[in-house]
All heavy atoms as an XYZ file, in Angstrom:
997
protein
N      -8.219      2.176     18.386
C      -9.370      1.838     19.134
C      -9.834      3.123     19.794
O      -9.027      3.892     20.319
C      -9.114      0.757     20.180
C      -8.754     -0.566     19.527
C      -8.477     -1.662     20.582
O      -9.318     -1.806     21.500
O      -7.444     -2.240     20.517
N     -11.088      3.327     19.836
C     -11.727      4.545     20.521
C     -11.600      4.392     21.966
O     -11.648      3.309     22.537
C     -13.119      4.683     20.000
C     -13.300      5.040     18.525
C     -14.780      5.180     18.169
C     -12.514      6.302     18.076
N     -11.575      5.570     22.594
C     -11.558      5.706     24.102
C     -10.430      4.896     24.730
O     -10.651      4.290     25.736
C     -12.900      5.277     24.674
C     -14.068      6.119     24.089
C     -15.418      5.634     24.565
C     -16.499      6.477     23.943
N     -17.790      5.961     24.255
N      -9.264      4.841     24.050
C      -8.216      4.096     24.596
C      -6.881      4.727     24.123
O      -6.736      5.043     22.905
C      -8.249      2.628     24.079
C      -7.224      1.696     24.608
C      -7.455      0.262     24.096
C      -6.377     -0.703     24.582
N      -6.553     -2.050     24.039
N      -5.834      4.866     25.000
C      -4.596      5.321     24.582
C      -3.934      4.220     23.701
O      -3.936      3.066     24.094
C      -3.674      5.682     25.791
C      -3.933      6.966     26.414
C      -2.936      7.288     27.494
O      -2.059      6.462     27.813
N      -2.900      8.476     27.933
N      -3.262      4.674     22.676
C      -2.560      3.730     21.745
C      -1.168      4.176     21.664
O      -0.895      5.310     21.351
C      -3.216      3.712     20.426
C      -4.727      3.420     20.416
C      -2.486      2.756     19.475
C      -5.099      2.043     20.887
N      -0.208      3.206     21.867
C       1.155      3.547     21.754
C       1.857      2.712     20.666
O       1.416      1.565     20.346
C       1.921      3.180     23.045
O       1.501      3.991     24.137
N       2.879      3.248     20.089
C       3.631      2.516     19.054
C       5.080      2.952     19.248
O       5.421      3.990     19.829
C       3.173      2.780     17.669
S       3.515      4.357     17.058
N       5.971      2.055     18.840
C       7.436      2.310     18.982
C       7.967      2.764     17.630
O       7.592      2.227     16.582
C       8.058      0.965     19.413
O       9.390      1.177     19.586
N       8.854      3.752     17.799
C       9.559      4.327     16.550
C      11.024      3.987     16.976
O      11.587      4.435     17.913
C       9.249      5.742     16.548
C      10.063      6.684     15.530
C       9.617      6.219     14.079
C       9.656      8.127     15.741
N      11.713      3.224     16.008
C      13.128      2.965     16.247
C      14.014      3.850     15.385
O      13.919      3.805     14.184
C      13.429      1.438     16.003
C      14.789      1.046     16.394
C      15.014     -0.453     16.269
O      15.164     -0.924     15.139
N      15.084     -1.096     17.404
N      14.871      4.598     16.067
C      15.835      5.414     15.363
C      17.206      4.650     15.293
O      17.559      4.117     16.300
C      16.041      6.741     16.166
C      14.792      7.538     16.381
C      15.123      8.833     17.187
C      14.071      7.885     15.091
N      17.724      4.628     14.116
C      18.958      3.943     13.874
C      20.078      4.927     13.483
O      19.934      5.692     12.525
C      18.809      2.839     12.786
O      17.753      1.988     13.196
C      20.001      2.010     12.673
N      21.227      4.799     14.133
C      22.339      5.603     13.773
C      23.320      4.683     13.072
O      24.008      3.788     13.692
C      23.086      6.225     15.039
C      24.335      6.989     14.682
O      24.679      7.090     13.576
N      24.871      7.496     15.733
N      23.478      4.822     11.728
C      24.355      3.954     10.967
C      25.817      4.560     10.868
O      26.652      3.937     10.198
C      23.827      3.751      9.563
C      22.491      3.005      9.609
C      21.956      2.768      8.226
C      20.671      1.946      8.314
N      20.132      1.744      6.966
N      26.008      5.727     11.475
C      27.271      6.382     11.354
C      28.241      6.008     12.496
O      27.864      5.310     13.431
C      27.081      7.890     11.289
O      26.848      8.401     12.605
N      29.443      6.582     12.463
C      30.401      6.365     13.486
C      30.415      7.558     14.459
O      31.405      7.688     15.230
C      31.789      6.160     12.880
C      31.975      4.872     12.145
O      31.373      3.827     12.664
O      32.550      4.797     11.029
N      29.417      8.413     14.316
C      29.387      9.633     15.175
C      28.159      9.464     16.192
O      27.257      8.769     15.925
C      29.195     10.810     14.346
C      30.316     11.100     13.347
O      31.487     11.281     13.855
O      30.002     11.134     12.206
N      28.294     10.256     17.259
C      27.119     10.380     18.111
C      26.072     11.348     17.351
O      26.455     12.285     16.769
C      27.434     10.990     19.427
C      28.081     10.053     20.410
O      28.287      8.916     20.021
N      28.431     10.523     21.596
N      24.857     10.963     17.427
C      23.809     11.738     16.797
C      22.782     12.212     17.800
O      22.143     11.316     18.479
C      23.128     10.980     15.594
C      21.996     11.798     15.019
C      24.196     10.643     14.514
N      22.460     13.463     17.953
C      21.374     14.016     18.764
C      20.162     13.986     17.963
O      20.167     14.348     16.676
C      21.686     15.327     19.327
N      19.061     13.673     18.443
C      17.727     13.738     17.793
C      16.756     14.528     18.584
O      16.800     14.634     19.853
C      17.213     12.326     17.458
C      16.617     11.639     18.619
C      15.327     11.760     18.990
C      17.516     10.740     19.365
C      14.842     11.053     20.133
C      16.989     10.100     20.558
C      15.685     10.270     20.863
N      15.726     15.046     17.925
C      14.636     15.747     18.522
C      13.378     15.376     17.680
O      13.428     15.529     16.466
C      14.834     17.259     18.611
C      13.729     18.019     19.265
C      14.121     19.449     19.490
C      14.105     20.249     18.204
N      14.228     21.708     18.399
N      12.318     14.966     18.345
C      11.024     14.713     17.691
C      10.184     15.993     17.834
O       9.780     16.343     18.974
C      10.351     13.546     18.221
C       9.020     13.277     17.470
C      11.222     12.285     18.109
N       9.832     16.576     16.744
C       8.982     17.798     16.782
C       7.610     17.528     16.363
O       7.454     16.837     15.289
C       9.606     18.917     15.797
C       8.840     20.194     15.892
C      11.080     19.147     16.133
N       6.689     17.855     17.166
C       5.234     17.558     16.840
C       4.770     18.806     15.975
O       4.689     19.831     16.400
C       4.355     17.515     18.009
C       4.738     16.198     18.907
C       3.940     16.184     20.117
C       4.817     16.659     21.261
N       4.332     16.479     22.549
N       4.560     18.385     14.715
C       4.204     19.520     13.702
C       2.721     19.882     13.783
O       2.269     20.850     13.387
C       4.648     19.169     12.359
O       4.111     17.983     11.906
C       6.160     19.147     12.253
N       1.908     18.737     14.110
C       0.478     18.976     14.085
C      -0.126     18.241     15.308
O       0.433     17.367     15.842
C      -0.163     18.317     12.826
O       0.152     16.926     12.801
C       0.241     18.981     11.614
N      -1.237     18.728     15.805
C      -1.929     18.135     16.956
C      -1.059     17.830     18.167
O      -1.002     16.699     18.662
C      -2.566     16.809     16.506
O      -3.462     17.037     15.397
N      -0.400     18.862     18.741
C       0.556     18.589     19.825
C      -0.193     18.056     21.032
O       0.484     17.336     21.848
C       1.148     19.928     20.101
C       0.300     20.972     19.464
C      -0.451     20.260     18.275
N      -1.444     18.296     21.265
C      -2.141     17.862     22.511
C      -2.587     16.445     22.335
O      -2.999     15.760     23.297
C      -3.284     18.727     22.859
C      -2.809     20.102     23.276
C      -3.924     20.997     23.688
C      -3.440     22.313     24.095
N      -4.444     23.196     24.555
N      -2.605     15.889     21.142
C      -3.090     14.610     20.812
C      -2.063     13.480     21.111
O      -2.416     12.298     21.309
C      -3.487     14.499     19.336
C      -4.267     13.320     18.891
C      -4.691     13.618     17.452
C      -5.480     12.515     16.828
N      -5.849     12.826     15.459
N      -0.719     13.861     21.146
C       0.314     12.815     21.207
C       1.317     13.161     22.325
O       1.480     14.243     22.674
C       1.098     12.783     19.900
C       0.320     12.360     18.712
C      -0.206     13.387     17.858
C       0.031     11.011     18.394
C      -0.975     13.125     16.809
C      -0.770     10.706     17.278
C      -1.238     11.734     16.541
O      -1.974     11.402     15.387
N       1.964     12.146     22.837
C       3.013     12.227     23.820
C       4.170     11.404     23.275
O       3.980     10.228     22.793
C       2.528     11.647     25.195
S       3.787     11.600     26.439
N       5.300     12.004     23.284
C       6.439     11.373     22.711
C       7.518     11.231     23.715
O       7.913     12.220     24.397
C       7.055     12.199     21.510
C       8.274     11.419     20.934
C       6.033     12.319     20.432
N       8.069      9.954     24.100
C       9.036      9.826     25.078
C      10.124      8.809     24.719
O       9.743      7.745     24.269
C       8.438      9.186     26.357
C       7.440     10.220     27.061
C       8.254     11.344     27.622
N       7.297     12.340     28.264
C       6.938     13.449     27.769
N       7.458     13.882     26.655
N       6.143     14.318     28.441
N      11.358      9.163     24.696
C      11.855     10.474     24.896
C      11.694     11.354     23.627
O      11.693     10.804     22.522
C      13.312     10.287     25.178
C      13.740      9.036     24.382
C      12.492      8.212     24.456
N      11.495     12.639     23.823
C      11.300     13.504     22.599
C      12.688     14.048     22.127
O      12.656     14.702     21.087
C      10.306     14.581     22.880
C      10.754     15.573     23.960
O      11.747     15.318     24.623
N       9.997     16.684     24.171
N      13.724     13.832     22.863
C      15.082     14.190     22.401
C      15.979     13.268     23.128
O      15.731     12.640     24.162
C      15.376     15.553     22.816
N      17.232     13.003     22.414
C      18.193     12.197     23.036
C      19.377     11.995     22.138
O      19.525     12.802     21.099
N      20.201     11.118     22.420
C      21.461     10.782     21.709
C      21.447      9.328     21.243
O      21.181      8.427     22.116
C      22.656     11.086     22.511
C      22.800     12.611     22.805
C      23.956     10.699     21.749
C      23.865     12.944     23.770
N      21.747      9.039     20.008
C      21.911      7.735     19.503
C      23.416      7.523     19.312
O      24.007      8.211     18.501
C      21.057      7.513     18.210
C      21.159      5.996     17.844
C      19.616      7.887     18.311
N      23.936      6.539     19.981
C      25.356      6.209     19.905
C      25.662      5.673     18.508
O      24.769      5.165     17.862
C      25.756      5.309     20.996
C      25.587      5.825     22.483
C      25.890      4.843     23.497
C      26.423      7.105     22.663
N      26.985      5.672     18.168
C      27.336      5.109     16.831
C      26.923      3.641     16.698
O      27.016      2.920     17.637
C      28.905      5.235     16.868
C      29.177      6.347     17.790
C      28.086      6.282     18.861
N      26.414      3.336     15.511
C      26.010      1.959     15.138
C      25.074      1.301     16.133
O      25.112      0.158     16.461
C      27.286      1.114     14.977
C      28.317      1.620     14.117
C      28.141      1.231     12.668
N      29.078      1.926     11.791
C      28.782      2.190     10.528
N      27.635      1.992     10.042
N      29.715      2.910      9.830
N      24.159      2.178     16.627
C      23.165      1.591     17.616
C      21.789      2.261     17.328
O      21.624      3.013     16.378
C      23.516      1.860     19.066
O      23.630      3.332     19.325
N      20.755      1.844     18.126
C      19.397      2.243     17.945
C      18.841      2.954     19.207
O      19.450      2.697     20.285
C      18.529      1.111     17.542
O      18.514      0.147     18.564
C      18.955      0.523     16.210
N      17.790      3.569     19.048
C      17.025      4.146     20.202
C      15.587      3.961     19.915
O      15.172      4.316     18.904
C      17.450      5.609     20.350
S      16.538      6.473     21.677
N      14.827      3.504     20.908
C      13.386      3.406     20.724
C      12.662      4.583     21.287
O      12.973      5.029     22.438
C      12.909      2.102     21.435
C      13.235      0.817     20.713
O      13.303      0.884     19.449
O      13.516     -0.114     21.353
N      11.726      5.199     20.547
C      10.898      6.241     20.986
C       9.465      5.803     20.992
O       9.110      5.188     20.096
C      11.133      7.456     19.995
C      10.186      8.629     20.393
C      12.571      7.919     19.912
N       8.782      6.047     22.106
C       7.391      5.572     22.184
C       6.527      6.818     21.922
O       6.567      7.836     22.620
C       7.058      5.055     23.581
C       8.015      3.888     23.944
C       5.625      4.644     23.667
C       7.946      2.687     23.026
N       5.624      6.663     20.944
C       4.638      7.713     20.619
C       3.232      7.136     21.093
O       2.792      6.086     20.680
C       4.575      8.000     19.058
C       3.547      9.018     18.751
C       5.895      8.372     18.578
N       2.610      7.963     21.964
C       1.404      7.597     22.491
C       0.311      8.623     22.049
O       0.446      9.783     22.302
C       1.363      7.537     24.049
O       2.416      6.596     24.433
C       0.085      7.111     24.610
N      -0.799      8.081     21.398
C      -1.920      8.916     21.004
C      -2.923      8.909     22.161
O      -3.374      7.748     22.630
C      -2.497      8.373     19.714
C      -3.641      9.305     19.193
S      -4.291      8.790     17.682
C      -5.166      7.254     18.052
N      -3.392      9.970     22.638
C      -4.352     10.048     23.667
C      -5.626      9.446     23.190
O      -5.885      9.364     21.926
C      -4.624     11.562     24.119
C      -3.353     12.241     24.551
C      -2.611     11.490     25.660
O      -3.235     11.016     26.582
N      -1.276     11.320     25.600
N      -6.512      9.063     23.979
C      -7.747      8.379     23.622
C      -8.607      9.328     22.764
O      -8.711     10.495     23.025
C      -8.534      7.822     24.884
O      -8.887      8.907     25.685
N      -9.181      8.768     21.768
C     -10.078      9.534     20.904
C     -11.526      9.120     21.109
O     -11.804      8.006     21.289
C      -9.673      9.332     19.391
C      -8.206      9.607     19.153
C      -7.946     11.097     19.391
O      -8.443     11.973     18.654
N      -7.011     11.404     20.309
N     -12.370     10.127     20.948
C     -13.805      9.903     21.215
C     -14.529      9.332     19.984
O     -15.473      8.598     20.007
C     -14.533     11.089     21.736
C     -14.009     11.526     23.072
C     -14.614     12.900     23.425
N     -13.809     13.463     24.587
C     -14.197     13.952     25.585
N     -15.517     14.112     25.659
N     -13.502     14.399     26.519
N     -13.997      9.758     18.741
C     -14.679      9.368     17.600
C     -13.687      9.100     16.529
O     -12.603      9.676     16.505
C     -15.722     10.378     17.068
C     -15.172     11.674     16.904
C     -16.238     12.765     16.619
O     -17.312     12.725     17.262
O     -16.044     13.669     15.759
N     -14.005      8.195     15.603
C     -13.074      7.800     14.448
C     -13.110      8.910     13.441
O     -14.177      9.491     13.169
C     -13.432      6.439     13.913
N     -11.977      9.201     12.913
C     -12.011     10.170     11.806
C     -12.604      9.628     10.515
O     -12.701      8.391     10.380
C     -10.536     10.495     11.466
C      -9.856      9.217     11.998
C     -10.647      8.672     13.089
N     -13.164     10.495      9.636
C     -13.777     10.067      8.431
C     -12.805      9.265      7.604
O     -11.709      9.688      7.405
C     -14.265     11.276      7.714
C     -13.762     12.459      8.540
C     -13.160     12.028      9.823
N     -13.287      8.091      6.995
C     -12.466      7.310      6.188
C     -11.166      6.819      6.871
O     -10.229      6.391      6.155
C     -12.100      8.012      4.870
C     -13.347      8.397      4.131
O     -14.369      7.685      4.229
O     -13.377      9.474      3.415
N     -11.047      6.910      8.199
C      -9.793      6.480      8.858
C      -8.582      7.170      8.341
O      -7.412      6.677      8.393
C      -9.597      4.925      8.760
C     -10.561      4.151      9.648
S     -10.333      4.393     11.435
C      -8.824      3.345     11.582
N      -8.734      8.438      7.834
C      -7.608      9.146      7.301
C      -7.066     10.077      8.424
O      -7.814     10.609      9.224
C      -8.092     10.059      6.128
C      -8.546      9.196      4.993
C      -7.408      8.276      4.438
O      -6.375      8.667      4.183
N      -7.791      7.008      4.314
N      -5.770     10.330      8.400
C      -5.101     11.165      9.416
C      -4.099     12.050      8.746
O      -3.293     11.596      7.904
C      -4.427     10.331     10.399
S      -3.573     11.298     11.776
N      -4.141     13.348      9.077
C      -3.199     14.248      8.417
C      -2.091     14.640      9.397
O      -1.285     15.568      9.091
C      -3.987     15.537      7.967
C      -4.949     15.223      6.802
C      -5.601     16.387      6.334
C      -6.529     16.070      5.189
N      -7.327     17.203      4.673
N      -2.032     14.064     10.566
C      -1.035     14.331     11.602
C       0.390     13.950     11.065
O       0.535     12.898     10.413
C      -1.338     13.670     12.885
C      -2.647     14.099     13.441
O      -3.129     15.188     13.083
O      -3.146     13.348     14.297
N       1.396     14.797     11.356
C       2.769     14.522     10.993
C       3.654     14.747     12.150
O       3.355     15.578     13.030
C       3.162     15.326      9.826
C       2.372     15.012      8.573
C       2.832     15.951      7.466
C       1.908     15.766      6.201
N       2.127     16.778      5.214
N       4.817     14.160     12.143
C       5.892     14.423     13.074
C       7.138     14.793     12.174
O       7.274     14.284     11.085
C       6.241     13.188     13.912
C       5.164     12.932     14.921
C       4.148     12.076     14.710
C       5.272     13.457     16.291
C       3.168     11.758     15.522
C       4.208     13.126     17.117
C       3.258     12.335     16.808
N       7.959     15.587     12.850
C       9.278     15.946     12.195
C      10.370     15.428     13.147
O      10.395     15.737     14.321
C       9.352     17.440     11.957
C      10.704     17.953     11.359
C      10.904     17.404      9.923
C      10.771     19.460     11.385
N      11.251     14.558     12.643
C      12.448     14.085     13.423
C      13.628     14.776     12.917
O      13.972     14.681     11.680
C      12.500     12.524     13.364
C      13.730     12.096     14.156
C      11.260     11.786     13.756
N      14.284     15.518     13.723
C      15.553     16.234     13.399
C      16.691     15.489     14.037
O      16.594     15.027     15.125
C      15.470     17.662     13.855
C      14.419     18.468     13.201
C      14.365     19.918     13.753
O      14.423     20.102     14.963
N      14.297     20.874     12.858
N      17.874     15.466     13.317
C      19.030     14.905     13.893
C      20.253     15.646     13.410
O      20.214     16.293     12.387
C      19.205     13.366     13.483
O      19.249     13.322     12.062
N      21.271     15.666     14.303
C      22.448     16.448     14.001
C      23.681     15.648     14.690
O      23.439     15.093     15.854
C      22.328     17.913     14.533
C      22.203     17.864     16.017
C      23.508     18.726     14.104
N      24.752     15.545     13.987
C      25.960     15.007     14.508
C      26.496     15.905     15.711
O      26.551     17.082     15.562
C      27.050     14.772     13.482
C      26.539     13.758     12.477
C      28.383     14.321     14.082
C      27.373     13.615     11.254
N      26.837     15.241     16.792
C      27.332     16.003     17.912
C      28.739     15.462     18.370
O      29.137     14.415     17.998
C      26.341     15.947     19.154
C      26.107     14.520     19.571
C      25.092     16.669     18.758
C      25.342     14.440     20.821
N      29.397     16.129     19.247
C      30.614     15.797     19.821
C      30.510     14.442     20.621
O      29.474     14.272     21.301
C      31.077     16.969     20.755
C      32.507     16.686     21.345
O      32.573     16.082     22.351
O      33.463     17.079     20.698
N      31.521     13.680     20.615
C      31.557     12.368     21.223
C      31.247     12.422     22.775
O      30.860     11.536     23.362
C      32.802     11.615     20.926
C      33.006     11.190     19.501
C      32.055     10.065     18.966
O      31.406      9.437     19.761
N      31.984      9.873     17.728
N      31.713     13.641     23.322
C      31.681     13.755     24.795
C      30.298     14.350     25.217
O      30.055     14.371     26.465
C      32.783     14.618     25.301
O      32.692     15.965     24.699
C      34.127     14.062     24.940
N      29.425     14.820     24.329
C      28.223     15.388     24.728
C      27.197     14.372     25.337
O      27.254     13.280     25.023
C      27.513     16.123     23.529
N      26.442     14.909     26.250
C      25.456     14.007     26.877
C      24.064     14.660     26.710
O      23.961     15.781     26.105
C      25.614     13.891     28.389
O      25.643     15.267     29.019
C      27.007     13.327     28.726
N      23.017     13.905     27.022
C      21.663     14.383     26.722
C      21.402     15.731     27.321
O      20.671     16.510     26.765
C      20.696     13.387     27.356
O      20.997     12.040     26.866
C      19.203     13.647     26.967
N      22.010     16.129     28.409
C      21.840     17.391     29.095
C      22.338     18.559     28.297
O      21.939     19.683     28.411
C      22.517     17.495     30.441
O      23.900     17.225     30.271
C      21.823     16.517     31.451
N      23.189     18.271     27.177
C      23.644     19.295     26.385
C      22.801     19.545     25.164
O      23.188     20.392     24.339
C      25.122     18.966     25.949
C      26.101     18.978     27.050
C      26.601     17.833     27.567
C      26.583     20.139     27.637
C      27.468     17.815     28.703
C      27.449     20.205     28.698
C      27.913     18.990     29.200
O      28.856     18.990     30.230
N      21.769     18.795     24.966
C      20.870     18.983     23.781
C      20.096     20.275     23.912
O      19.394     20.460     24.909
C      19.952     17.820     23.555
C      20.802     16.506     23.325
C      19.009     18.043     22.415
C      19.917     15.258     23.203
N      20.280     21.178     22.943
C      19.607     22.488     23.009
C      18.855     22.697     21.670
O      19.205     22.050     20.676
C      20.601     23.626     23.253
O      21.489     23.642     22.100
C      21.355     23.445     24.466
N      17.939     23.637     21.709
C      17.206     23.960     20.527
C      18.218     24.544     19.443
O      18.020     24.318     18.270
C      16.142     25.024     20.912
O      15.320     24.494     21.927
C      15.322     25.363     19.644
N      19.258     25.251     19.927
C      20.164     25.868     19.007
C      20.930     24.822     18.115
O      21.328     25.083     17.077
C      21.130     26.756     19.783
C      20.599     27.958     20.384
C      19.812     27.705     21.671
O      20.149     26.770     22.381
O      18.841     28.410     21.884
N      21.046     23.621     18.728
C      21.743     22.551     17.977
C      21.037     22.225     16.616
O      21.634     21.807     15.687
C      21.896     21.316     18.761
C      22.714     21.403     19.987
S      22.537     19.977     20.991
C      23.497     18.782     20.175
N      19.695     22.467     16.583
C      18.934     22.038     15.475
C      18.596     23.238     14.604
O      17.708     23.156     13.691
C      17.632     21.424     15.918
C      17.944     20.101     16.760
C      17.992     20.158     18.147
C      18.181     18.917     16.109
C      18.284     18.968     18.897
C      18.471     17.741     16.844
C      18.533     17.777     18.197
N      19.220     24.412     14.871
C      18.967     25.579     14.076
C      19.804     25.607     12.824
O      21.058     25.740     13.016
C      19.136     26.878     14.951
N      19.232     25.557     11.665
C      20.028     25.586     10.446
C      20.668     26.940     10.215
O      21.673     27.058      9.583
C      19.081     25.245      9.275
C      18.568     23.811      9.328
C      17.643     23.616      8.105
C      16.948     22.274      8.180
N      16.005     22.116      7.101
N      20.017     28.047     10.752
C      20.484     29.366     10.491
C      21.875     29.529     10.977
O      22.649     30.361     10.554
C      19.573     30.338     11.201
C      18.138     30.359     10.716
C      17.345     29.265     11.314
O      17.475     28.965     12.571
O      16.496     28.657     10.653
N      22.275     28.816     12.059
C      23.659     28.945     12.650
C      24.683     28.088     11.940
O      25.733     27.982     12.433
C      23.638     28.597     14.127
O      23.192     27.186     14.191
C      22.701     29.499     14.927
N      24.324     27.468     10.810
C      25.206     26.787     10.044
C      25.221     25.229     10.345
O      26.101     24.517      9.817
N      24.446     24.844     11.318
C      24.446     23.363     11.578
C      23.837     22.501     10.484
O      22.919     22.990      9.775
C      23.584     23.189     12.834
C      24.180     23.747     14.076
O      25.380     24.006     14.152
N      23.395     24.060     15.026
N      24.354     21.366     10.220
C      23.821     20.472      9.243
C      22.822     19.583      9.957
O      23.108     18.688     10.802
C      24.981     19.549      8.627
C      24.327     18.567      7.664
C      25.984     20.396      8.005
N      21.500     19.868      9.683
C      20.367     19.256     10.410
C      19.690     18.344      9.419
O      19.210     18.777      8.368
C      19.448     20.219     11.007
C      18.340     19.529     11.739
C      20.156     21.173     11.911
N      19.586     17.088      9.704
C      18.864     16.048      8.857
C      17.435     16.062      9.373
O      17.166     16.082     10.581
C      19.434     14.708      8.913
C      18.771     13.715      7.995
O      18.549     14.111      6.852
O      18.608     12.572      8.385
N      16.481     16.108      8.518
C      15.091     16.153      8.847
C      14.279     15.037      8.145
O      14.495     14.882      6.959
C      14.468     17.423      8.523
C      14.927     18.524      9.367
C      14.291     19.898      9.140
O      13.673     20.112      8.045
O      14.368     20.746     10.005
N      13.453     14.275      8.859
C      12.649     13.318      8.268
C      11.131     13.528      8.710
O      10.913     13.704     10.000
C      13.069     11.916      8.709
C      12.057     10.770      8.076
C      14.404     11.671      8.250
N      10.188     13.693      7.778
C       8.824     13.926      8.111
C       8.158     12.488      8.127
O       8.287     11.706      7.244
C       8.089     14.802      7.097
C       8.587     16.200      7.238
C       7.869     17.118      6.266
C       8.390     18.514      6.399
N       7.830     19.399      5.340
N       7.343     12.245      9.204
C       6.672     10.936      9.368
C       5.197     11.248      9.378
O       4.676     12.097     10.123
C       7.055     10.327     10.610
C       8.585      9.932     10.803
C       8.829      9.392     12.177
C       8.961      8.973      9.640
N       4.416     10.600      8.484
C       2.962     10.679      8.421
C       2.386      9.658      9.382
O       2.742      8.484      9.339
C       2.488     10.498      7.023
C       1.074     10.470      6.750
C       0.418     11.843      6.764
O       0.945     12.750      6.144
N      -0.728     11.981      7.484
N       1.370     10.053     10.175
C       0.624      9.183     11.012
C      -0.324      8.387     10.128
O      -1.011      8.934      9.342
C      -0.116      9.931     12.193
C      -0.931      8.946     13.029
C       0.922     10.626     13.084
N      -0.434      7.100     10.342
C      -1.309      6.227      9.612
C      -2.152      5.472     10.563
O      -1.572      4.827     11.505
C      -0.629      5.243      8.698
O       0.228      5.980      7.781
C      -1.613      4.431      7.877
N      -3.427      5.540     10.518
C      -4.332      4.739     11.347
C      -4.466      3.309     10.813
O      -4.623      3.160      9.597
C      -5.695      5.365     11.423
C      -5.758      6.624     12.250
C      -6.676      7.612     11.910
C      -4.848      6.984     13.243
C      -6.738      8.839     12.567
C      -4.974      8.150     13.974
C      -5.877      9.166     13.608
O      -5.895     10.278     14.242
N      -4.492      2.351     11.649
C      -4.783      0.954     11.215
C      -5.939      0.504     12.113
O      -6.094      0.791     13.255
C      -3.545      0.007     11.327
C      -2.558      0.448     10.267
C      -3.056      0.061     12.703
N      -6.861     -0.354     11.528
C      -7.902     -0.935     12.338
C      -7.373     -1.899     13.325
O      -6.422     -2.656     13.116
C      -8.980     -1.613     11.339
O      -9.474     -0.694     10.480
N      -8.037     -1.956     14.484
C      -7.582     -2.968     15.444
C      -7.807     -4.354     14.990
O      -8.723     -4.509     14.212
C      -8.415     -2.633     16.672
C      -9.571     -1.851     16.242
C      -9.166     -1.144     14.913
N      -7.048     -5.277     15.417
C      -7.209     -6.645     14.928
C      -8.573     -7.213     15.463
O      -9.015     -6.928     16.561
C      -6.062     -7.430     15.587
C      -5.546     -6.546     16.707
C      -5.972     -5.113     16.378
N      -9.207     -7.892     14.601
C     -10.547     -8.520     14.981
C     -10.261     -9.832     15.602
O      -9.446    -10.665     15.269
C     -11.342     -8.689     13.708
C     -11.649     -7.422     12.966
C     -12.402     -6.429     13.823
O     -13.378     -6.787     14.477
N     -12.041     -5.207     13.886
N     -11.051    -10.079     16.702
C     -10.924    -11.421     17.377
C     -11.448    -12.490     16.517
O     -12.262    -12.223     15.620
C     -11.804    -11.186     18.630
C     -12.718    -10.149     18.301
C     -12.058     -9.267     17.319
N     -10.838    -13.705     16.612
C     -11.334    -14.748     15.714
C     -12.840    -15.023     16.007
O     -13.245    -14.990     17.202
C     -10.543    -15.928     16.099
C      -9.903    -15.615     17.416
C      -9.909    -14.107     17.519
N     -13.616    -15.332     14.962
C     -14.996    -15.608     15.190
C     -15.167    -16.991     15.748
O     -14.503    -17.915     15.369
C     -15.711    -15.409     13.858
O     -15.177    -16.268     12.878
N     -16.090    -17.020     16.738
C     -16.301    -18.391     17.351
C     -16.955    -19.340     16.436
O     -17.654    -18.977     15.538
C     -17.208    -18.094     18.549
C     -17.922    -16.771     18.134
C     -16.926    -16.025     17.292
N     -16.682    -20.674     16.561
C     -17.292    -21.659     15.748
C     -18.698    -21.873     16.282
O     -18.909    -22.108     17.470
C     -16.494    -22.993     15.844
C     -17.194    -24.046     15.096
C     -15.083    -22.838     15.323
N     -19.694    -21.697     15.437
C     -21.043    -21.811     15.962
C     -21.377    -23.238     16.392
O     -20.889    -24.157     15.767
C     -21.970    -21.418     14.675
C     -21.011    -21.406     13.533
C     -19.639    -21.356     14.048
N     -22.175    -23.321     17.397
C     -22.570    -24.683     17.858
C     -23.380    -25.379     16.771
O     -24.104    -24.820     15.982
C     -23.545    -24.522     19.122
C     -22.710    -24.189     20.310
C     -23.492    -24.303     21.593
O     -24.281    -25.267     21.752
O     -23.461    -23.390     22.401
N     -23.193    -26.693     16.713
C     -23.926    -27.533     15.686
C     -23.200    -27.562     14.449
O     -23.563    -28.354     13.516
N     -22.144    -26.879     14.234
C     -21.329    -27.011     12.961
C     -20.404    -28.185     13.029
O     -20.226    -28.817     14.085
C     -20.425    -25.766     12.768
O     -19.348    -25.708     13.692
N     -19.975    -28.610     11.866
C     -19.142    -29.862     11.835
C     -17.865    -29.656     12.621
O     -17.401    -30.583     13.180
C     -18.872    -30.202     10.398
C     -20.100    -30.697      9.617
C     -19.760    -31.163      8.203
O     -18.511    -31.430      7.957
O     -20.603    -31.137      7.375
N     -17.343    -28.395     12.606
C     -16.037    -28.116     13.308
C     -16.209    -28.455     14.809
O     -15.275    -29.010     15.408
C     -15.675    -26.622     13.193
C     -15.064    -26.262     11.800
C     -13.679    -26.850     11.653
O     -12.917    -26.871     12.620
O     -13.447    -27.386     10.542
N     -17.328    -28.052     15.442
C     -17.533    -28.140     16.819
C     -18.043    -29.501     17.224
O     -18.008    -29.763     18.415
N     -18.492    -30.392     16.321
C     -19.037    -31.661     16.756
C     -18.231    -32.911     16.299
O     -18.752    -33.945     16.163
C     -20.392    -31.768     16.172
C     -21.425    -30.904     16.746
O     -21.259    -30.582     17.923
N     -22.451    -30.481     16.058
N     -17.002    -32.771     16.110
C     -16.193    -33.873     15.708
C     -15.961    -34.768     17.023
O     -15.765    -34.293     18.141
C     -14.852    -33.517     15.143
C     -14.898    -32.831     13.857
C     -13.625    -32.494     13.255
C     -13.778    -31.921     11.927
N     -12.529    -31.417     11.388
N     -16.139    -36.077     16.793
C     -15.873    -36.979     17.968
C     -14.773    -37.955     17.515
O     -14.649    -38.297     16.342
C     -17.132    -37.704     18.338
O     -17.642    -38.451     17.286
N     -14.034    -38.464     18.430
C     -13.041    -39.446     18.161
C     -13.484    -40.755     18.737
O     -13.819    -40.838     19.886
C     -11.678    -38.999     18.834
C     -11.246    -37.647     18.275
C     -10.580    -39.982     18.592
C     -10.037    -36.974     18.939
N     -13.481    -41.767     17.821
C     -13.861    -43.079     18.250
C     -12.693    -44.033     18.452
O     -11.744    -43.943     17.862
C     -14.771    -43.761     17.224
S     -16.308    -42.814     16.978
């Protein structure tokens, strides 16, 4: 919807028996989106919800197409690590870390249309019970 902030939930699932640190990297249009939390830890066999909010837009893109993408990086971490220990270096492949990456494409969907009212004088609106 135009001129309105839109949020959606992204659920990250950790199917392993290890703690996994994640970081959501905005690869395109960084001023257009807000991601909370943009980094964190997903405990073994659990999930974490991330809220992505798109700032209000003044006009619709042509053909409702969007080329915006996000990159979600994850890495196995020590069981004792906490969110305060998450660093950029953890996600650096150059240092030998095994970093899993998933690219997510933004897709626009049209807002739901309200049901159309039943016009007066139609059979639907004039049923009587005797």
